[in-house]
PDBQT receptor file of N, H, CA, C and O in Angstrom, charges set to zero:
ATOM      1  N   MET A   1     260.234   6.191  29.931  1.00  0.00    +0.000 N 
ATOM      2  CA  MET A   1     261.366   6.886  29.565  1.00  0.00    +0.000 C 
ATOM      3  C   MET A   1     262.052   6.002  28.996  1.00  0.00    +0.000 C 
ATOM      4  O   MET A   1     262.339   5.042  29.711  1.00  0.00    +0.000 OA
ATOM      5  N   VAL A   2     262.645   5.978  27.307  1.00  0.00    +0.000 N 
ATOM      6  H   VAL A   2     262.411   6.758  26.726  1.00  0.00    +0.000 HD
ATOM      7  CA  VAL A   2     264.009   5.324  26.703  1.00  0.00    +0.000 C 
ATOM      8  C   VAL A   2     265.140   6.123  27.184  1.00  0.00    +0.000 C 
ATOM      9  O   VAL A   2     265.440   7.316  27.228  1.00  0.00    +0.000 OA
ATOM     10  N   ILE A   3     265.745   4.789  27.589  1.00  0.00    +0.000 N 
ATOM     11  H   ILE A   3     265.502   3.820  27.553  1.00  0.00    +0.000 HD
ATOM     12  CA  ILE A   3     267.473   5.844  27.637  1.00  0.00    +0.000 C 
ATOM     13  C   ILE A   3     268.544   5.045  26.722  1.00  0.00    +0.000 C 
ATOM     14  O   ILE A   3     268.466   3.828  26.554  1.00  0.00    +0.000 OA
ATOM     15  N   VAL A   4     269.790   6.045  26.014  1.00  0.00    +0.000 N 
ATOM     16  H   VAL A   4     269.853   7.034  26.150  1.00  0.00    +0.000 HD
ATOM     17  CA  VAL A   4     270.025   4.743  25.022  1.00  0.00    +0.000 C 
ATOM     18  C   VAL A   4     271.783   4.757  25.640  1.00  0.00    +0.000 C 
ATOM     19  O   VAL A   4     272.638   5.636  25.747  1.00  0.00    +0.000 OA
ATOM     20  N   LEU A   5     271.718   3.120  25.978  1.00  0.00    +0.000 N 
ATOM     21  H   LEU A   5     271.023   2.405  25.890  1.00  0.00    +0.000 HD
ATOM     22  CA  LEU A   5     272.601   2.647  26.471  1.00  0.00    +0.000 C 
ATOM     23  C   LEU A   5     273.805   3.073  25.923  1.00  0.00    +0.000 C 
ATOM     24  O   LEU A   5     274.520   2.114  26.214  1.00  0.00    +0.000 OA
ATOM     25  N   TYR A   6     274.541   3.885  25.306  1.00  0.00    +0.000 N 
ATOM     26  H   TYR A   6     273.960   4.664  25.069  1.00  0.00    +0.000 HD
ATOM     27  CA  TYR A   6     275.979   4.384  25.125  1.00  0.00    +0.000 C 
ATOM     28  C   TYR A   6     276.212   5.495  25.016  1.00  0.00    +0.000 C 
ATOM     29  O   TYR A   6     275.344   6.174  25.566  1.00  0.00    +0.000 OA
ATOM     30  N   GLY A   7     277.492   6.438  24.263  1.00  0.00    +0.000 N 
ATOM     31  H   GLY A   7     278.197   5.886  23.817  1.00  0.00    +0.000 HD
ATOM     32  CA  GLY A   7     278.355   7.372  25.055  1.00  0.00    +0.000 C 
ATOM     33  C   GLY A   7     277.053   8.928  25.332  1.00  0.00    +0.000 C 
ATOM     34  O   GLY A   7     276.976   9.507  26.416  1.00  0.00    +0.000 OA
ATOM     35  N   VAL A   8     275.976   9.405  23.787  1.00  0.00    +0.000 N 
ATOM     36  H   VAL A   8     276.038   8.935  22.906  1.00  0.00    +0.000 HD
ATOM     37  CA  VAL A   8     275.931   9.842  23.769  1.00  0.00    +0.000 C 
ATOM     38  C   VAL A   8     274.806   9.802  25.239  1.00  0.00    +0.000 C 
ATOM     39  O   VAL A   8     274.864  10.709  26.069  1.00  0.00    +0.000 OA
ATOM     40  N   GLY A   9     274.133   9.000  25.339  1.00  0.00    +0.000 N 
ATOM     41  H   GLY A   9     274.085   8.263  24.664  1.00  0.00    +0.000 HD
ATOM     42  CA  GLY A   9     273.194   8.616  26.684  1.00  0.00    +0.000 C 
ATOM     43  C   GLY A   9     273.305   8.769  27.588  1.00  0.00    +0.000 C 
ATOM     44  O   GLY A   9     272.356   9.096  28.301  1.00  0.00    +0.000 OA
ATOM     45  N   ILE A  10     275.187   8.527  28.278  1.00  0.00    +0.000 N 
ATOM     46  H   ILE A  10     275.958   8.261  27.698  1.00  0.00    +0.000 HD
ATOM     47  CA  ILE A  10     275.387   8.956  29.354  1.00  0.00    +0.000 C 
ATOM     48  C   ILE A  10     275.607   9.994  29.651  1.00  0.00    +0.000 C 
ATOM     49  O   ILE A  10     275.091  10.650  30.555  1.00  0.00    +0.000 OA
ATOM     50  N   GLN A  11     276.801  10.421  28.568  1.00  0.00    +0.000 N 
ATOM     51  H   GLN A  11     277.220   9.887  27.833  1.00  0.00    +0.000 HD
ATOM     52  CA  GLN A  11     277.218  12.107  28.028  1.00  0.00    +0.000 C 
ATOM     53  C   GLN A  11     275.474  12.476  28.778  1.00  0.00    +0.000 C 
ATOM     54  O   GLN A  11     275.118  12.177  29.918  1.00  0.00    +0.000 OA
ATOM     55  N   GLU A  12     274.929  12.945  28.080  1.00  0.00    +0.000 N 
ATOM     56  H   GLU A  12     275.218  13.188  27.154  1.00  0.00    +0.000 HD
ATOM     57  CA  GLU A  12     273.276  13.574  28.397  1.00  0.00    +0.000 C 
ATOM     58  C   GLU A  12     272.756  13.577  29.845  1.00  0.00    +0.000 C 
ATOM     59  O   GLU A  12     271.962  14.420  30.263  1.00  0.00    +0.000 OA
ATOM     60  N   ALA A  13     273.483  12.135  30.894  1.00  0.00    +0.000 N 
ATOM     61  H   ALA A  13     274.127  11.451  30.554  1.00  0.00    +0.000 HD
ATOM     62  CA  ALA A  13     272.829  11.797  31.742  1.00  0.00    +0.000 C 
ATOM     63  C   ALA A  13     273.594  12.825  33.202  1.00  0.00    +0.000 C 
ATOM     64  O   ALA A  13     273.264  13.241  34.312  1.00  0.00    +0.000 OA
ATOM     65  N   ILE A  14     274.980  12.840  32.108  1.00  0.00    +0.000 N 
ATOM     66  H   ILE A  14     275.248  12.502  31.206  1.00  0.00    +0.000 HD
ATOM     67  CA  ILE A  14     276.085  13.322  33.071  1.00  0.00    +0.000 C 
ATOM     68  C   ILE A  14     276.192  14.252  33.307  1.00  0.00    +0.000 C 
ATOM     69  O   ILE A  14     276.503  14.625  34.437  1.00  0.00    +0.000 OA
ATOM     70  N   ALA A  15     275.871  15.372  31.862  1.00  0.00    +0.000 N 
ATOM     71  H   ALA A  15     275.617  15.069  30.944  1.00  0.00    +0.000 HD
ATOM     72  CA  ALA A  15     275.529  16.934  31.836  1.00  0.00    +0.000 C 
ATOM     73  C   ALA A  15     274.643  17.290  32.372  1.00  0.00    +0.000 C 
ATOM     74  O   ALA A  15     274.594  18.460  32.752  1.00  0.00    +0.000 OA
ATOM     75  N   SER A  16     273.412  16.235  32.643  1.00  0.00    +0.000 N 
ATOM     76  H   SER A  16     273.452  15.285  32.334  1.00  0.00    +0.000 HD
ATOM     77  CA  SER A  16     272.701  16.527  33.442  1.00  0.00    +0.000 C 
ATOM     78  C   SER A  16     272.143  17.031  34.837  1.00  0.00    +0.000 C 
ATOM     79  O   SER A  16     271.089  17.562  35.186  1.00  0.00    +0.000 OA
ATOM     80  N   GLY A  17     273.406  16.604  35.544  1.00  0.00    +0.000 N 
ATOM     81  H   GLY A  17     274.263  16.173  35.261  1.00  0.00    +0.000 HD
ATOM     82  CA  GLY A  17     273.241  16.831  36.798  1.00  0.00    +0.000 C 
ATOM     83  C   GLY A  17     272.095  16.196  37.874  1.00  0.00    +0.000 C 
ATOM     84  O   GLY A  17     272.199  16.048  39.091  1.00  0.00    +0.000 OA
ATOM     85  N   ASP A  18     270.786  15.826  36.832  1.00  0.00    +0.000 N 
ATOM     86  H   ASP A  18     270.701  15.947  35.843  1.00  0.00    +0.000 HD
ATOM     87  CA  ASP A  18     270.060  15.150  37.154  1.00  0.00    +0.000 C 
ATOM     88  C   ASP A  18     270.671  13.817  38.186  1.00  0.00    +0.000 C 
ATOM     89  O   ASP A  18     270.406  12.844  37.481  1.00  0.00    +0.000 OA
ATOM     90  N   LEU A  19     271.300  13.299  39.391  1.00  0.00    +0.000 N 
ATOM     91  H   LEU A  19     271.516  14.090  39.964  1.00  0.00    +0.000 HD
ATOM     92  CA  LEU A  19     271.409  12.195  40.384  1.00  0.00    +0.000 C 
ATOM     93  C   LEU A  19     270.494  11.097  40.235  1.00  0.00    +0.000 C 
ATOM     94  O   LEU A  19     270.764   9.916  40.454  1.00  0.00    +0.000 OA
ATOM     95  N   ARG A  20     269.317  11.598  39.822  1.00  0.00    +0.000 N 
ATOM     96  H   ARG A  20     269.098  12.557  39.644  1.00  0.00    +0.000 HD
ATOM     97  CA  ARG A  20     268.002  10.515  39.837  1.00  0.00    +0.000 C 
ATOM     98  C   ARG A  20     268.014   9.942  38.414  1.00  0.00    +0.000 C 
ATOM     99  O   ARG A  20     267.886   8.725  38.548  1.00  0.00    +0.000 OA
ATOM    100  N   LYS A  21     268.092  10.199  37.340  1.00  0.00    +0.000 N 
ATOM    101  H   LYS A  21     268.196  11.188  37.232  1.00  0.00    +0.000 HD
ATOM    102  CA  LYS A  21     268.897  10.202  36.101  1.00  0.00    +0.000 C 
ATOM    103  C   LYS A  21     269.717   9.483  35.967  1.00  0.00    +0.000 C 
ATOM    104  O   LYS A  21     269.336   8.480  35.365  1.00  0.00    +0.000 OA
ATOM    105  N   MET A  22     271.180   9.467  36.358  1.00  0.00    +0.000 N 
ATOM    106  H   MET A  22     271.490  10.282  36.848  1.00  0.00    +0.000 HD
ATOM    107  CA  MET A  22     272.300   8.915  36.454  1.00  0.00    +0.000 C 
ATOM    108  C   MET A  22     272.255   7.817  36.689  1.00  0.00    +0.000 C 
ATOM    109  O   MET A  22     272.674   6.818  36.104  1.00  0.00    +0.000 OA
ATOM    110  N   LYS A  23     271.278   8.111  38.347  1.00  0.00    +0.000 N 
ATOM    111  H   LYS A  23     270.938   8.922  38.823  1.00  0.00    +0.000 HD
ATOM    112  CA  LYS A  23     271.430   5.979  38.771  1.00  0.00    +0.000 C 
ATOM    113  C   LYS A  23     270.130   5.117  37.843  1.00  0.00    +0.000 C 
ATOM    114  O   LYS A  23     270.038   3.889  37.823  1.00  0.00    +0.000 OA
ATOM    115  N   ALA A  24     269.370   5.885  37.250  1.00  0.00    +0.000 N 
ATOM    116  H   ALA A  24     269.445   6.882  37.266  1.00  0.00    +0.000 HD
ATOM    117  CA  ALA A  24     268.730   5.097  36.686  1.00  0.00    +0.000 C 
ATOM    118  C   ALA A  24     269.195   4.337  35.414  1.00  0.00    +0.000 C 
ATOM    119  O   ALA A  24     268.791   3.330  34.833  1.00  0.00    +0.000 OA
ATOM    120  N   LEU A  25     270.284   5.289  35.197  1.00  0.00    +0.000 N 
ATOM    121  H   LEU A  25     270.612   6.107  35.669  1.00  0.00    +0.000 HD
ATOM    122  CA  LEU A  25     270.325   4.834  33.578  1.00  0.00    +0.000 C 
ATOM    123  C   LEU A  25     271.913   3.930  34.523  1.00  0.00    +0.000 C 
ATOM    124  O   LEU A  25     272.992   3.724  33.967  1.00  0.00    +0.000 OA
ATOM    125  N   ARG A  26     271.710   3.698  35.418  1.00  0.00    +0.000 N 
ATOM    126  H   ARG A  26     270.833   3.866  35.869  1.00  0.00    +0.000 HD
ATOM    127  CA  ARG A  26     273.006   3.110  36.195  1.00  0.00    +0.000 C 
ATOM    128  C   ARG A  26     273.177   1.818  35.872  1.00  0.00    +0.000 C 
ATOM    129  O   ARG A  26     274.008   1.010  35.459  1.00  0.00    +0.000 OA
ATOM    130  N   LYS A  27     271.216   2.034  36.488  1.00  0.00    +0.000 N 
ATOM    131  H   LYS A  27     270.541   2.690  36.823  1.00  0.00    +0.000 HD
ATOM    132  CA  LYS A  27     270.275   0.220  36.937  1.00  0.00    +0.000 C 
ATOM    133  C   LYS A  27     270.553   0.112  35.802  1.00  0.00    +0.000 C 
ATOM    134  O   LYS A  27     271.574  -0.570  35.711  1.00  0.00    +0.000 OA
ATOM    135  N   GLU A  28     270.110   0.491  34.655  1.00  0.00    +0.000 N 
ATOM    136  H   GLU A  28     269.280   1.044  34.729  1.00  0.00    +0.000 HD
ATOM    137  CA  GLU A  28     268.843   0.027  32.838  1.00  0.00    +0.000 C 
ATOM    138  C   GLU A  28     270.262  -0.529  32.179  1.00  0.00    +0.000 C 
ATOM    139  O   GLU A  28     270.168  -1.480  31.403  1.00  0.00    +0.000 OA
ATOM    140  N   ALA A  29     272.184   0.286  32.587  1.00  0.00    +0.000 N 
ATOM    141  H   ALA A  29     272.260   1.059  33.217  1.00  0.00    +0.000 HD
ATOM    142  CA  ALA A  29     273.563  -0.392  31.989  1.00  0.00    +0.000 C 
ATOM    143  C   ALA A  29     274.272  -1.105  32.866  1.00  0.00    +0.000 C 
ATOM    144  O   ALA A  29     275.286  -1.782  32.696  1.00  0.00    +0.000 OA
ATOM    145  N   LYS A  30     273.538  -0.852  33.977  1.00  0.00    +0.000 N 
ATOM    146  H   LYS A  30     272.714  -0.302  34.115  1.00  0.00    +0.000 HD
ATOM    147  CA  LYS A  30     274.188  -3.298  34.203  1.00  0.00    +0.000 C 
ATOM    148  C   LYS A  30     273.337  -4.109  34.352  1.00  0.00    +0.000 C 
ATOM    149  O   LYS A  30     273.637  -5.257  34.682  1.00  0.00    +0.000 OA
ATOM    150  N   ALA A  31     272.327  -3.811  34.194  1.00  0.00    +0.000 N 
ATOM    151  H   ALA A  31     272.082  -2.879  33.926  1.00  0.00    +0.000 HD
ATOM    152  CA  ALA A  31     271.645  -5.154  33.408  1.00  0.00    +0.000 C 
ATOM    153  C   ALA A  31     271.687  -5.053  31.991  1.00  0.00    +0.000 C 
ATOM    154  O   ALA A  31     270.891  -5.716  31.327  1.00  0.00    +0.000 OA
ATOM    155  N   HIS A  32     272.078  -4.702  31.734  1.00  0.00    +0.000 N 
ATOM    156  H   HIS A  32     272.724  -4.163  32.274  1.00  0.00    +0.000 HD
ATOM    157  CA  HIS A  32     272.081  -4.959  30.004  1.00  0.00    +0.000 C 
ATOM    158  C   HIS A  32     273.895  -5.730  30.380  1.00  0.00    +0.000 C 
ATOM    159  O   HIS A  32     274.272  -6.845  30.019  1.00  0.00    +0.000 OA
ATOM    160  N   LEU A  33     274.787  -4.595  31.262  1.00  0.00    +0.000 N 
ATOM    161  H   LEU A  33     274.480  -3.689  31.555  1.00  0.00    +0.000 HD
ATOM    162  CA  LEU A  33     276.017  -6.208  31.113  1.00  0.00    +0.000 C 
ATOM    163  C   LEU A  33     275.366  -7.213  31.231  1.00  0.00    +0.000 C 
ATOM    164  O   LEU A  33     275.858  -8.159  30.616  1.00  0.00    +0.000 OA
ATOM    165  N   ARG A  34     274.056  -7.526  31.997  1.00  0.00    +0.000 N 
ATOM    166  H   ARG A  34     273.657  -6.757  32.497  1.00  0.00    +0.000 HD
ATOM    167  CA  ARG A  34     274.367  -8.946  32.901  1.00  0.00    +0.000 C 
ATOM    168  C   ARG A  34     273.734  -9.429  31.538  1.00  0.00    +0.000 C 
ATOM    169  O   ARG A  34     274.461 -10.143  30.848  1.00  0.00    +0.000 OA
ATOM    170  N   GLU A  35     272.304  -9.093  30.996  1.00  0.00    +0.000 N 
ATOM    171  H   GLU A  35     271.713  -8.513  31.556  1.00  0.00    +0.000 HD
ATOM    172  CA  GLU A  35     272.198  -9.629  30.227  1.00  0.00    +0.000 C 
ATOM    173  C   GLU A  35     273.018 -10.022  29.082  1.00  0.00    +0.000 C 
ATOM    174  O   GLU A  35     273.058 -11.233  28.861  1.00  0.00    +0.000 OA
ATOM    175  N   TYR A  36     273.596  -9.348  28.409  1.00  0.00    +0.000 N 
ATOM    176  H   TYR A  36     273.564  -8.365  28.589  1.00  0.00    +0.000 HD
ATOM    177  CA  TYR A  36     274.233  -8.874  27.049  1.00  0.00    +0.000 C 
ATOM    178  C   TYR A  36     275.819  -8.782  26.791  1.00  0.00    +0.000 C 
ATOM    179  O   TYR A  36     276.470  -8.855  25.749  1.00  0.00    +0.000 OA
ATOM    180  N   GLY A  37     276.185  -8.600  28.101  1.00  0.00    +0.000 N 
ATOM    181  H   GLY A  37     275.657  -8.540  28.948  1.00  0.00    +0.000 HD
ATOM    182  CA  GLY A  37     277.718  -9.111  27.948  1.00  0.00    +0.000 C 
ATOM    183  C   GLY A  37     278.593  -7.251  27.694  1.00  0.00    +0.000 C 
ATOM    184  O   GLY A  37     278.335  -6.066  27.906  1.00  0.00    +0.000 OA
ATOM    185  N   ASN A  38     279.737  -8.152  27.098  1.00  0.00    +0.000 N 
ATOM    186  H   ASN A  38     279.946  -9.115  26.926  1.00  0.00    +0.000 HD
ATOM    187  CA  ASN A  38     280.280  -6.888  27.254  1.00  0.00    +0.000 C 
ATOM    188  C   ASN A  38     279.814  -6.374  25.050  1.00  0.00    +0.000 C 
ATOM    189  O   ASN A  38     279.887  -6.923  23.950  1.00  0.00    +0.000 OA
ATOM    190  N   ILE A  39     279.515  -5.456  25.459  1.00  0.00    +0.000 N 
ATOM    191  H   ILE A  39     279.456  -5.010  26.352  1.00  0.00    +0.000 HD
ATOM    192  CA  ILE A  39     279.162  -5.250  23.046  1.00  0.00    +0.000 C 
ATOM    193  C   ILE A  39     280.103  -4.205  21.961  1.00  0.00    +0.000 C 
ATOM    194  O   ILE A  39     279.970  -3.758  20.821  1.00  0.00    +0.000 OA
ATOM    195  N   SER A  40     281.028  -4.136  22.980  1.00  0.00    +0.000 N 
ATOM    196  H   SER A  40     281.136  -4.499  23.906  1.00  0.00    +0.000 HD
ATOM    197  CA  SER A  40     282.328  -4.137  22.469  1.00  0.00    +0.000 C 
ATOM    198  C   SER A  40     283.304  -5.549  22.170  1.00  0.00    +0.000 C 
ATOM    199  O   SER A  40     284.333  -5.554  21.494  1.00  0.00    +0.000 OA
ATOM    200  N   VAL A  41     282.919  -6.282  22.600  1.00  0.00    +0.000 N 
ATOM    201  H   VAL A  41     282.083  -6.278  23.149  1.00  0.00    +0.000 HD
ATOM    202  CA  VAL A  41     283.420  -7.647  21.881  1.00  0.00    +0.000 C 
ATOM    203  C   VAL A  41     282.813  -8.410  20.704  1.00  0.00    +0.000 C 
ATOM    204  O   VAL A  41     283.499  -9.127  19.976  1.00  0.00    +0.000 OA
ATOM    205  N   ALA A  42     281.527  -8.231  20.550  1.00  0.00    +0.000 N 
ATOM    206  H   ALA A  42     280.970  -7.648  21.142  1.00  0.00    +0.000 HD
ATOM    207  CA  ALA A  42     280.567  -8.643  19.806  1.00  0.00    +0.000 C 
ATOM    208  C   ALA A  42     280.500  -7.753  19.023  1.00  0.00    +0.000 C 
ATOM    209  O   ALA A  42     279.736  -7.765  18.058  1.00  0.00    +0.000 OA
ATOM    210  N   LEU A  43     281.193  -6.943  19.268  1.00  0.00    +0.000 N 
ATOM    211  H   LEU A  43     281.814  -6.933  20.051  1.00  0.00    +0.000 HD
ATOM    212  CA  LEU A  43     280.580  -5.622  17.999  1.00  0.00    +0.000 C 
ATOM    213  C   LEU A  43     282.108  -5.374  17.747  1.00  0.00    +0.000 C 
ATOM    214  O   LEU A  43     282.189  -4.177  17.471  1.00  0.00    +0.000 OA
ATOM    215  N   GLU A  44     283.244  -5.884  17.715  1.00  0.00    +0.000 N 
ATOM    216  H   GLU A  44     283.179  -6.856  17.940  1.00  0.00    +0.000 HD
ATOM    217  CA  GLU A  44     284.349  -6.238  16.789  1.00  0.00    +0.000 C 
ATOM    218  C   GLU A  44     284.251  -7.718  16.438  1.00  0.00    +0.000 C 
ATOM    219  O   GLU A  44     285.288  -8.125  15.916  1.00  0.00    +0.000 OA
ATOM    220  N   VAL A  45     283.190  -8.742  16.592  1.00  0.00    +0.000 N 
ATOM    221  H   VAL A  45     282.347  -8.411  17.016  1.00  0.00    +0.000 HD
ATOM    222  CA  VAL A  45     283.265 -10.373  15.824  1.00  0.00    +0.000 C 
ATOM    223  C   VAL A  45     282.181  -9.349  14.481  1.00  0.00    +0.000 C 
ATOM    224  O   VAL A  45     282.407  -9.591  13.296  1.00  0.00    +0.000 OA
ATOM    225  N   LEU A  46     281.373  -8.561  14.753  1.00  0.00    +0.000 N 
ATOM    226  H   LEU A  46     281.189  -8.364  15.716  1.00  0.00    +0.000 HD
ATOM    227  CA  LEU A  46     280.490  -8.118  13.452  1.00  0.00    +0.000 C 
ATOM    228  C   LEU A  46     281.575  -6.982  12.418  1.00  0.00    +0.000 C 
ATOM    229  O   LEU A  46     281.493  -6.571  11.261  1.00  0.00    +0.000 OA
ATOM    230  N   GLU A  47     282.561  -6.781  13.547  1.00  0.00    +0.000 N 
ATOM    231  H   GLU A  47     282.627  -7.116  14.487  1.00  0.00    +0.000 HD
ATOM    232  CA  GLU A  47     282.813  -6.130  12.476  1.00  0.00    +0.000 C 
ATOM    233  C   GLU A  47     284.206  -6.836  11.573  1.00  0.00    +0.000 C 
ATOM    234  O   GLU A  47     284.535  -5.942  10.794  1.00  0.00    +0.000 OA
ATOM    235  N   ALA A  48     284.862  -7.687  11.424  1.00  0.00    +0.000 N 
ATOM    236  H   ALA A  48     284.595  -8.414  12.057  1.00  0.00    +0.000 HD
ATOM    237  CA  ALA A  48     285.464  -9.353  11.128  1.00  0.00    +0.000 C 
ATOM    238  C   ALA A  48     284.366  -9.475  10.321  1.00  0.00    +0.000 C 
ATOM    239  O   ALA A  48     284.834  -8.948   9.311  1.00  0.00    +0.000 OA
ATOM    240  N   GLU A  49     283.387  -9.744  10.059  1.00  0.00    +0.000 N 
ATOM    241  H   GLU A  49     283.006 -10.172  10.879  1.00  0.00    +0.000 HD
ATOM    242  CA  GLU A  49     282.489 -10.046   9.607  1.00  0.00    +0.000 C 
ATOM    243  C   GLU A  49     281.621 -10.110   8.320  1.00  0.00    +0.000 C 
ATOM    244  O   GLU A  49     281.049 -10.765   7.448  1.00  0.00    +0.000 OA
ATOM    245  N   ILE A  50     282.129  -8.364   9.142  1.00  0.00    +0.000 N 
ATOM    246  H   ILE A  50     282.593  -7.833   9.851  1.00  0.00    +0.000 HD
ATOM    247  CA  ILE A  50     281.611  -7.339   7.657  1.00  0.00    +0.000 C 
ATOM    248  C   ILE A  50     282.938  -7.490   7.309  1.00  0.00    +0.000 C 
ATOM    249  O   ILE A  50     282.829  -8.362   6.447  1.00  0.00    +0.000 OA
ATOM    250  N   LYS A  51     284.372  -7.188   7.401  1.00  0.00    +0.000 N 
ATOM    251  H   LYS A  51     284.461  -6.479   8.101  1.00  0.00    +0.000 HD
ATOM    252  CA  LYS A  51     285.324  -7.034   6.331  1.00  0.00    +0.000 C 
ATOM    253  C   LYS A  51     285.370  -8.136   5.379  1.00  0.00    +0.000 C 
ATOM    254  O   LYS A  51     285.413  -7.958   4.161  1.00  0.00    +0.000 OA
ATOM    255  N   LYS A  52     285.354 -10.143   6.372  1.00  0.00    +0.000 N 
ATOM    256  H   LYS A  52     285.319 -10.289   7.361  1.00  0.00    +0.000 HD
ATOM    257  CA  LYS A  52     285.378 -10.620   5.227  1.00  0.00    +0.000 C 
ATOM    258  C   LYS A  52     283.807 -11.085   4.099  1.00  0.00    +0.000 C 
ATOM    259  O   LYS A  52     283.797 -11.896   3.174  1.00  0.00    +0.000 OA
ATOM    260  N   LEU A  53     282.717 -10.287   4.586  1.00  0.00    +0.000 N 
ATOM    261  H   LEU A  53     282.725  -9.628   5.338  1.00  0.00    +0.000 HD
ATOM    262  CA  LEU A  53     282.292 -10.800   3.854  1.00  0.00    +0.000 C 
ATOM    263  C   LEU A  53     282.544  -9.920   2.190  1.00  0.00    +0.000 C 
ATOM    264  O   LEU A  53     282.563 -10.204   0.992  1.00  0.00    +0.000 OA
ATOM    265  N   GLU A  54     282.773  -8.207   3.472  1.00  0.00    +0.000 N 
ATOM    266  H   GLU A  54     282.757  -7.977   4.445  1.00  0.00    +0.000 HD
ATOM    267  CA  GLU A  54     283.263  -7.044   1.752  1.00  0.00    +0.000 C 
ATOM    268  C   GLU A  54     284.376  -7.569   0.956  1.00  0.00    +0.000 C 
ATOM    269  O   GLU A  54     284.691  -7.116  -0.145  1.00  0.00    +0.000 OA
ATOM    270  N   PHE A  55     285.262  -9.047   1.861  1.00  0.00    +0.000 N 
ATOM    271  H   PHE A  55     285.006  -9.415   2.755  1.00  0.00    +0.000 HD
ATOM    272  CA  PHE A  55     286.644  -9.086   1.074  1.00  0.00    +0.000 C 
ATOM    273  C   PHE A  55     285.553 -10.502  -0.197  1.00  0.00    +0.000 C 
ATOM    274  O   PHE A  55     285.319 -10.549  -1.404  1.00  0.00    +0.000 OA
ATOM    275  N   ALA A  56     285.384 -10.940   0.399  1.00  0.00    +0.000 N 
ATOM    276  H   ALA A  56     285.574 -10.902   1.380  1.00  0.00    +0.000 HD
ATOM    277  CA  ALA A  56     284.709 -12.196  -0.846  1.00  0.00    +0.000 C 
ATOM    278  C   ALA A  56     283.529 -11.269  -1.321  1.00  0.00    +0.000 C 
ATOM    279  O   ALA A  56     283.417 -10.912  -0.148  1.00  0.00    +0.000 OA
ATOM    280  N   GLY A  57     283.278 -11.086  -1.484  1.00  0.00    +0.000 N 
ATOM    281  H   GLY A  57     283.370 -11.376  -2.437  1.00  0.00    +0.000 HD
ATOM    282  CA  GLY A  57     282.472  -9.691  -2.857  1.00  0.00    +0.000 C 
ATOM    283  C   GLY A  57     283.312  -9.712  -3.190  1.00  0.00    +0.000 C 
ATOM    284  O   GLY A  57     283.405 -10.596  -4.042  1.00  0.00    +0.000 OA
ATOM    285  N   LYS A  58     284.905  -8.771  -2.912  1.00  0.00    +0.000 N 
ATOM    286  H   LYS A  58     284.830  -8.053  -2.221  1.00  0.00    +0.000 HD
ATOM    287  CA  LYS A  58     285.503  -7.955  -4.034  1.00  0.00    +0.000 C 
ATOM    288  C   LYS A  58     285.681  -9.239  -5.068  1.00  0.00    +0.000 C 
ATOM    289  O   LYS A  58     285.349  -9.180  -6.252  1.00  0.00    +0.000 OA
ATOM    290  N   ARG A  59     286.396 -10.691  -4.284  1.00  0.00    +0.000 N 
ATOM    291  H   ARG A  59     286.666 -10.739  -3.323  1.00  0.00    +0.000 HD
ATOM    292  CA  ARG A  59     286.667 -11.551  -4.823  1.00  0.00    +0.000 C 
ATOM    293  C   ARG A  59     285.950 -12.008  -5.843  1.00  0.00    +0.000 C 
ATOM    294  O   ARG A  59     286.450 -12.728  -6.707  1.00  0.00    +0.000 OA
ATOM    295  N   LYS A  60     284.654 -11.621  -5.847  1.00  0.00    +0.000 N 
ATOM    296  H   LYS A  60     284.248 -11.035  -5.145  1.00  0.00    +0.000 HD
ATOM    297  CA  LYS A  60     283.880 -12.849  -7.174  1.00  0.00    +0.000 C 
ATOM    298  C   LYS A  60     283.872 -11.829  -8.316  1.00  0.00    +0.000 C 
ATOM    299  O   LYS A  60     284.037 -12.328  -9.429  1.00  0.00    +0.000 OA
ATOM    300  N   LYS A  61     283.720 -10.565  -8.268  1.00  0.00    +0.000 N 
ATOM    301  H   LYS A  61     283.586 -10.160  -7.364  1.00  0.00    +0.000 HD
ATOM    302  CA  LYS A  61     283.944  -9.347  -9.488  1.00  0.00    +0.000 C 
ATOM    303  C   LYS A  61     285.097  -9.624 -10.241  1.00  0.00    +0.000 C 
ATOM    304  O   LYS A  61     285.430  -8.874 -11.159  1.00  0.00    +0.000 OA
TER     305      LYS A  61
């Protein structure tokens, strides 16, 4: 089973009240953090790059 590691997946696990499901998700989330680090930092960098390219595209017109 694939569990999405962001707000919706976490909220669904909590709402389910299923302790086993919540612990499994916690384990996956911790493994993800160890492997990839803080995704919010990477997202901020991605957002900045998108804005740069959008700005550069507007200047070319």
